[in-house]
C-alpha positions in Angstrom: -12.0 8.2 12.1 -12.6 5.7 9.4 -9.9 3.3 9.5 -9.6 0.6 6.6 -9.0 2.2 3.0 -10.6 -1.2 1.4 -13.5 -1.7 -0.9 -15.7 -4.5 -0.6 -16.3 -6.6 -3.8 -19.8 -6.6 -4.6 -21.8 -9.2 -4.5 -25.5 -10.1 -6.0 -28.2 -10.9 -3.4 -28.7 -13.6 -5.3 -24.6 -14.9 -5.3 -24.7 -14.3 -1.7 -27.9 -15.8 -0.1 -27.8 -19.6 1.0 -30.7 -21.3 1.6 -29.9 -23.9 4.1 -28.8 -21.0 6.5 -32.0 -19.0 8.0 -29.3 -15.9 9.0 -31.2 -12.4 8.1 -31.4 -9.2 9.3 -30.6 -6.2 7.7 -28.8 -3.9 10.1 -28.2 -0.1 11.0 -25.3 1.9 11.5 -26.5 3.9 14.3 -26.3 2.6 18.0 -27.3 3.5 21.0 -25.0 3.2 24.2 -27.0 2.5 27.1 -25.0 3.0 30.2 -25.6 1.2 33.2 -23.7 -0.1 36.2 -22.4 -3.5 35.3 -22.9 -5.5 38.8 -26.6 -4.3 38.6 -27.3 -5.5 35.4 -24.9 -7.7 34.2 -23.5 -9.5 37.4 -19.9 -10.9 37.0 -20.7 -14.5 35.5 -18.2 -17.0 35.3 -14.8 -16.8 33.6 -14.5 -18.6 30.5 -11.3 -21.0 30.4 -8.9 -19.2 27.8 -8.0 -20.7 24.4 -4.9 -22.2 24.3 -2.3 -19.5 22.9 1.5 -18.6 22.5 2.8 -16.4 25.2 2.8 -13.3 22.3 0.9 -13.5 19.0 0.3 -11.5 15.9 -3.3 -11.3 14.7 -3.9 -10.1 11.0 -7.2 -9.8 8.9 -7.4 -12.1 5.8 -9.7 -9.7 3.4 -12.7 -11.6 1.6 -12.5 -8.9 -1.3 -9.6 -7.2 -3.6 -8.9 -4.2 -3.3 -5.5 -3.6 -4.6 -3.4 -5.8 -1.9 -2.1 -9.2 -2.8 -5.3 -11.9 -3.0 -4.6 -14.8 -0.9 -6.3 -18.0 0.0 -6.7 -18.8 3.6 -4.7 -21.8 3.8 -1.4 -19.0 2.7 -1.7 -17.3 5.6 1.9 -18.1 7.4 2.2 -19.3 10.8 3.6 -16.3 11.8 0.1 -15.0 12.2 -1.7 -16.8 15.6 -5.0 -15.2 15.2 -6.8 -15.0 11.5 -9.9 -12.6 11.1 -11.8 -13.6 8.1 -13.1 -9.7 7.2 -16.0 -9.4 7.2 -19.2 -11.0 7.9 -22.2 -9.7 6.0 -26.0 -8.5 7.3 -28.5 -10.1 6.2 -32.3 -8.8 4.9 -34.8 -9.1 7.3 -34.3 -10.0 10.6 -32.1 -7.8 12.5 -28.7 -8.5 13.8 -28.2 -11.4 12.1 -25.1 -12.3 10.1 -23.9 -14.3 7.5 -20.7 -15.1 5.4 -20.7 -15.0 1.9 -17.2 -15.7 0.4 -16.2 -13.6 -2.6 -15.4 -16.7 -4.8 -13.0 -14.3 -7.1 -10.2 -14.0 -4.6 -6.7 -15.5 -5.1 -8.3 -16.7 -9.1 -11.4 -18.8 -7.9 -12.3 -20.3 -4.3 -14.9 -22.2 -3.6 -16.7 -22.9 -0.1 -15.9 -26.3 -0.1 -11.8 -25.3 -0.3 -12.5 -22.2 2.4 -14.0 -24.2 4.5 -10.9 -27.2 4.6 -8.5 -24.0 4.7 -10.2 -23.0 8.0 -9.3 -26.8 9.1 -5.8 -26.6 7.5 -4.8 -23.3 9.8 -6.4 -24.6 12.9 -4.5 -28.1 12.5 -1.7 -25.5 12.6 -2.4 -24.0 16.0 -4.0 -21.1 14.3 -7.0 -19.6 15.7 -9.6 -17.9 13.1 -12.4 -15.7 13.5 -15.3 -13.9 12.0 -14.9 -10.5 11.8 -17.8 -8.4 12.3 -18.3 -4.9 11.3 -15.1 -2.3 9.3 -15.3 0.4 7.2 -18.3 -0.6 5.8 -19.6 -2.9 8.8 -23.6 -2.3 9.0 -23.6 -4.2 12.5 -25.8 -2.6 15.4 -28.1 -4.4 18.2 -31.1 -1.9 18.8 -33.0 -4.8 21.1 -32.9 -7.9 22.6 -34.5 -9.7 19.8 -31.5 -8.1 17.7 -29.0 -9.6 20.2 -30.6 -13.1 20.1 -30.1 -12.8 16.3 -26.6 -11.3 16.5 -25.6 -14.4 19.0 -27.2 -17.3 17.0 -26.4 -16.8 13.7 -22.9 -15.4 14.8 -22.5 -19.4 16.7 -24.1 -21.0 13.6 -21.3 -19.6 11.0 -18.9 -21.2 14.0 -20.7 -24.9 13.9 -20.4 -23.9 9.7 -17.2 -23.5 8.9 -15.2 -23.8 12.3 -14.4 -20.5 13.6 -13.0 -20.1 16.5 -15.0 -17.3 17.4 -15.4 -13.6 16.8 -13.6 -10.2 16.1 -16.0 -7.3 17.1 -14.7 -4.4 14.5 -17.1 -2.3 14.9 -16.4 1.5 14.1 -19.2 2.6 15.3 -20.5 2.7 19.4 -21.8 -0.5 19.6 -25.0 -1.0 21.9 -23.7 -1.9 25.1 -26.6 -3.9 26.9 -27.5 -5.9 23.4 -23.7 -6.6 22.7 -23.3 -7.4 26.2 -25.6 -10.1 25.9 -25.3 -11.3 22.6 -21.5 -12.0 23.3 -22.2 -13.8 26.5 -24.9 -16.1 24.8 -22.0 -16.8 22.2 -19.4 -18.0 24.7 -21.7 -20.0 26.7 -22.9 -22.0 23.1 -19.0 -21.9 22.4 -17.3 -23.2 25.5 -14.0 -22.8 27.1 -12.4 -22.6 23.4 -14.0 -19.5 22.2 -11.5 -16.7 20.8 -12.9 -13.4 21.2 -11.0 -10.6 19.7 -11.9 -6.5 19.6 -10.2 -3.6 17.4 -12.1 -0.4 18.4 -10.8 3.0 17.4 -8.7 5.0 19.6 -11.5 7.3 20.6 -13.5 4.2 22.2 -11.4 3.4 24.5 -10.5 6.6 26.0 -11.9 6.9 29.6 -15.6 6.5 29.6 -15.8 5.2 26.0 -18.1 3.4 24.9 -15.6 0.2 24.0 -13.8 0.7 27.4 -17.7 0.2 28.9 -17.9 -3.0 26.7 -14.9 -4.2 27.5 -15.2 -4.0 31.3 -18.6 -6.1 31.0 -17.3 -9.1 29.3 -13.5 -8.9 30.2 -13.9 -12.6 31.1 -14.6 -13.5 27.8 -12.5 -11.4 26.1 -9.0 -13.0 23.8 -7.2 -10.0 23.1 -8.3 -5.9 22.7 -6.0 -4.7 19.7 -7.1 -1.0 19.7 -6.3 0.8 15.9 -3.5 3.4 16.4 -4.2 4.3 13.2 -6.2 6.9 11.3 -6.8 8.9 14.1 -6.3 12.5 15.7 -4.6 13.2 19.5 -5.5 10.8 22.0 -5.2 11.6 26.1 -2.8 9.0 27.5 -3.1 7.0 31.1 -1.5 10.1 32.2 -4.1 13.0 30.8 -1.5 14.1 28.4 -2.2 14.2 24.7 -0.4 12.3 22.1 0.1 12.1 18.6 -0.4 9.3 16.1 2.5 7.8 14.5 4.3 7.5 17.2 5.8 4.8 20.2 4.3 7.4 23.0 0.7 6.9 20.9 0.5 3.6 21.6 2.3 2.8 24.8 0.4 5.7 26.5 -3.1 4.7 25.0 -2.5 1.1 25.9 -1.8 1.7 29.3 -5.0 2.6 29.5 -6.6 -0.4 28.9 -3.9 -1.7 31.5 -4.9 0.5 34.2 -7.7 -2.4 35.8 -9.6 -3.1 32.3 -7.8 -5.8 31.4 -4.9 -7.8 31.7 -1.7 -8.2 30.2 -2.0 -11.1 28.1 -5.3 -9.2 26.7 -3.6 -6.5 24.9 -2.2 -6.3 21.4 -1.0 -3.2 19.3 -2.9 -2.5 16.3 -1.1 -0.8 13.2 -1.2 -1.3 9.4 0.9 -3.5 7.4 2.2 -0.6 4.8 1.3 2.7 4.2 -1.3 1.5 2.0 -3.6 -0.2 4.6 -4.2 2.9 6.2 -5.0 6.7 5.2 -3.0 7.6 8.3 -0.7 6.4 11.7 1.6 3.9 9.5 4.8 3.5 11.7 7.6 1.0 10.5 7.5 -2.1 12.0 10.8 -1.1 14.3 8.6 1.6 16.5 5.8 -1.3 16.8 8.8 -3.1 18.3 9.6 -0.5 20.0 6.6 -0.2 21.4 6.4 -3.8 22.8 9.6 -3.4 24.6 8.5 -0.4 26.2 5.3 -2.2 27.3 6.7 -5.8 28.4 10.5 -4.4 29.5 10.6 -0.8 29.9 13.3 -0.3 27.2 12.9 1.5 24.4 9.9 3.8 25.3 9.7 7.6 24.2 8.9 10.3 26.6 6.3 8.4 28.0 7.0 6.2 30.8 4.1 3.1 31.3 3.0 2.4 35.0 4.6 -0.5 35.3 5.7 -3.2 33.1 3.7 -6.2 31.6 5.7 -9.2 30.1 3.0 -11.0 29.2 1.4 -8.3 27.0 0.0 -10.3 24.1 1.5 -8.8 21.0 0.2 -7.1 17.8 -2.5 -6.8 15.4 -1.8 -5.7 11.9 -4.4 -4.7 9.0 -4.1 -6.8 6.7 -2.1 -10.1 6.2 -3.1 -9.3 2.4 -1.4 -5.7 2.5 1.6 -7.2 4.7 2.0 -9.8 1.8 1.9 -7.3 -0.9 5.1 -5.9 1.1 6.8 -8.9 1.3 6.0 -10.2 4.3 7.8 -7.4 6.4 5.4 -6.4 8.8 5.1 -10.3 10.4 9.0 -11.1 9.6 9.8 -7.6 11.6 7.6 -7.7 14.4 6.4 -11.3 14.8 10.2 -12.0 14.6 10.8 -10.2 17.6 8.2 -11.8 19.4 10.4 -14.3 20.7 12.8 -12.2 21.9 10.0 -10.6 24.6 9.5 -12.3 28.2 8.2 -15.6 27.7 9.6 -16.2 24.7 7.5 -17.8 22.8 5.0 -16.1 19.6 5.9 -14.9 15.7 5.2 -18.7 14.1 8.1 -19.3 11.2 9.4 -16.3 9.4 7.3 -15.6 6.2 9.4 -16.0 2.6 5.8 -16.4 0.7 3.1 -18.1 1.1 2.8 -22.1 1.7 -0.4 -23.3 0.1 -24.4 5.4 17.1 -25.1 8.0 19.2 -23.7 7.0 23.6 -26.0 8.8 25.8 -24.6 11.2 28.2 -24.4 9.3 31.5 -21.1 7.4 32.3 -21.4 4.0 33.6 -18.8 2.9 36.3 -16.4 0.2 35.0 -16.0 -3.1 36.8 -12.3 -2.0 38.0 -12.1 1.6 38.6 -9.1 3.2 36.5 -7.2 6.1 37.9 -6.9 7.7 34.6 -8.5 11.1 34.9 -8.2 13.5 31.8 -8.8 17.0 31.9 -12.5 18.0 31.4 -15.3 21.1 31.3 -17.8 21.3 33.2 -21.0 22.1 31.6 -22.6 25.1 31.8 -25.7 26.4 31.1 -27.5 28.8 28.2 -24.8 30.8 26.4 -24.0 33.3 29.2 -21.0 32.1 30.5 -20.1 29.3 28.3 -16.2 28.6 28.1 -14.6 29.4 24.1 -14.1 25.8 22.4 -10.2 24.9 22.6 -8.9 22.3 20.8 -6.6 21.5 23.3 -9.3 20.9 26.1 -11.1 17.3 26.3 -14.8 17.1 26.7 -17.3 14.9 28.3 -20.5 14.0 26.9 -23.2 16.9 27.9 -20.3 19.5 27.8 -21.3 22.7 26.5 -18.9 24.9 24.8 -19.6 28.6 22.6 -17.8 28.8 19.0 -18.4 31.0 16.4 -21.3 32.5 18.3 -23.4 29.1 18.7 -23.4 27.1 21.9 -22.8 23.7 20.9 -23.1 20.1 23.3 -20.9 17.3 23.3 -22.3 13.9 22.7 -19.5 12.2 24.1 -16.0 12.5 25.1 -14.3 14.4 22.7 -10.8 15.8 21.8 -9.7 18.0 19.3 -13.3 18.1 17.0 -14.3 21.3 15.8 -17.8 21.9 16.4 -19.7 21.8 13.3 -16.9 20.0 11.3 -16.0 16.7 13.2 -16.0 13.6 11.3 -17.5 12.2 14.2 -20.8 14.3 14.5 -19.7 14.6 18.2 -21.4 18.1 18.9 -24.8 19.3 18.9 -25.4 22.9 17.7 -27.4 24.3 20.3 -28.4 27.4 18.1 -26.8 31.4 18.1 -25.4 32.7 21.2 
């Protein structure tokens, strides 16, 4: 479920290399999720003081590349966006896990690193937070071992110091390594202190019950500022009530957000991620008014669809969009409509000024117990052995990792939780062919 229809602007190694930064590391897409109990391996740790934020806010991604969306300098981002994620960091050769940031100097008709750093400072002076985003559709970051985790932590913190970033956004579109990513994020948080901003934008599949991102969230919840799940470019998924919901609806946003709110995160750590326009995603675009209805449903219990949240969450943080640039291409309709609506939510702050024009890997099959056990219990099919007695695969049944089914006269084993992915023909590559039955 690849989320971003955006083509990175190519940069030559010579143009991208910054010799003062010894940030070196070329990483692979594959990441193995090691499922271990949180209290045994990680410990709870002391919670960091949260950065100062409005009650409700918008998060948006600023594109460091040209792909047909309106090109902007960072200082042109309107104050409607309380958190601005710079997309994206780059892996550099030789040291696995290390990242760098290479400014595309062609954006907005010409941009220098000096100007960019000054613009980061400008946004921060307005009260906006700026984070460096790691991952995206073409992201190639993984942390296969402890050395890579250290490299990631050290290089990320170095970028924060050099450019003035407030923190990091984890936007990996593959399953993060649970042990090493947890270690890395805790190291960054320890270095950065109380002002550290940590955001995440997982795909829906990874925050289903038992999903790899959900397990990571449980380990670093004391550091998390906001998790904005991508409610687009997704097939049908299960809600907190165990029922399947289709994307592009209020129910899809509210029923899935309620999973995060089921003991995993506080309401102020949860946001709704949607594309700013039809150009921003392959599927799942909804009108900004639908996003507002979902926000109303979750915060006040009004304007819901058929799904009724388990509780009201008046401090829900807000919403995220891909991208600020696509929103600008559409006259900032998304920020104006959704951002403008935030002030009407309980707590009544957020949204900034109404913009007009710019101002200037494969998981293992062992399940880890979450820090707070959720009540969500999706329907599953129990594994069987051999070909005899295997249940036929069904598109309306959810399967956990290790489950075996029969399909097209072959046995298939699920690598991790899956729903609606056809054995032998699924983009997630979730099914392993066990041979003819």
